N, C-alpha and C positions, 0 to 999 in steps of 0.2 A: 679743566677743559673737557668738553663732551663732543662726541662726534654724532650725536643724535640730531635728527631733523624731523620736522612735522609735529604732529600731536599724538599723544598717547595717554590713556587713562591709567593712573597708578593709584594704588592704595597707600595712603599716608597715615601716620600716627604721630601725635605730639606726645613726647615722653617727658614726664616730670618726675624726677627722682627725689626732690625735696631735701637734698643734702649737697654739701660741697663735694665736687668730684672733678677729676681730670677728663679731658676729651677722650682719651683712650678707654677710660672706664665707661663713659656714656656709650661709646661705640660698641663695646663688649656687651653691655646690657641690652642694646637694641638687637644685636645679633642673636642673643639668647631667645628672642621672640620672633626671629625670622625677618628682621628688618635690617637695612643698612642706612647710613646717614644720607640725607637728601643732598642733591647737588644744587648749585645756585639757582638754576632755572626752575627747579621744582619748588624751592623756597619762595622765589619771587611769584610764581604762579599761585601758591597758597595765599601769599600776601595780597595779591590782586583780587582773588576770589573771596577772601575773608579779611577785609581790611581792618576790622576791629580787633582781631586776635592779637596783633602786635601792640595794641594799646593796653592789653591786659597784662602782658608779660613779655620779656625779651625772648625771642625765638632764634636759636643758634642753628646755622646751616653748616654742619661739620664737614661736608664734602665740598667745600668751596675754598680750600686752602690756597693762599697766595703768600709770597714773601714780600715783606715791606721792611726796608732797612735791616735785612737779615733775620727778621722775626717772622715766624709763621702766624698768619692771621686768617680768620674765617669771618664770613658775613654773619651779621646778627640783625634781625628785624626788630625794631623797637619803637618807642614813642619818644617824642620830644615836645614837652609842653602841650600834650593832647594831640599833636600831629603824629605823622608816621615818618619813620626814617630807616635808613640802612647804614650800618657802620661796620668797621672792621675791628674785631676783638682778638685777643691773644689766644691762639690755639693751645699753647703750652702752659698757660696759667690755669688756675682753678676756677670752676664755675660755681657760683653761690646757689643756694637752694631755690632761688626765685627763677632761675633760667629753665627754659624748656628746650628740647631738641627735636628737630623734625626728622622722622624716619620714613623710609619707603619700603614696602613689602618686597622681599626677595622674590624674583620671578624665575 
């Protein structure tokens, strides 16, 4: 949940670690570079501005945690048969090397 309103320019970076990792590891790696995980609205804005990005690779939005059936889930932008989609993936599972993570520069 966010309390932000209006529009704001933010610096984003797509992180690709090319290895299996946990969500907490991805967050720690982002923080080393001065970024924090993107919130849902930031991920959706990136998807709207660059619709072909999610056709190339799944893009995880780690600061979009919700609980579904007692399991922590996060939004993931991806493709489905060439189209675009948004799904919920398991925050506590491992992410394969194909996944990317959206970070936002610390302000």
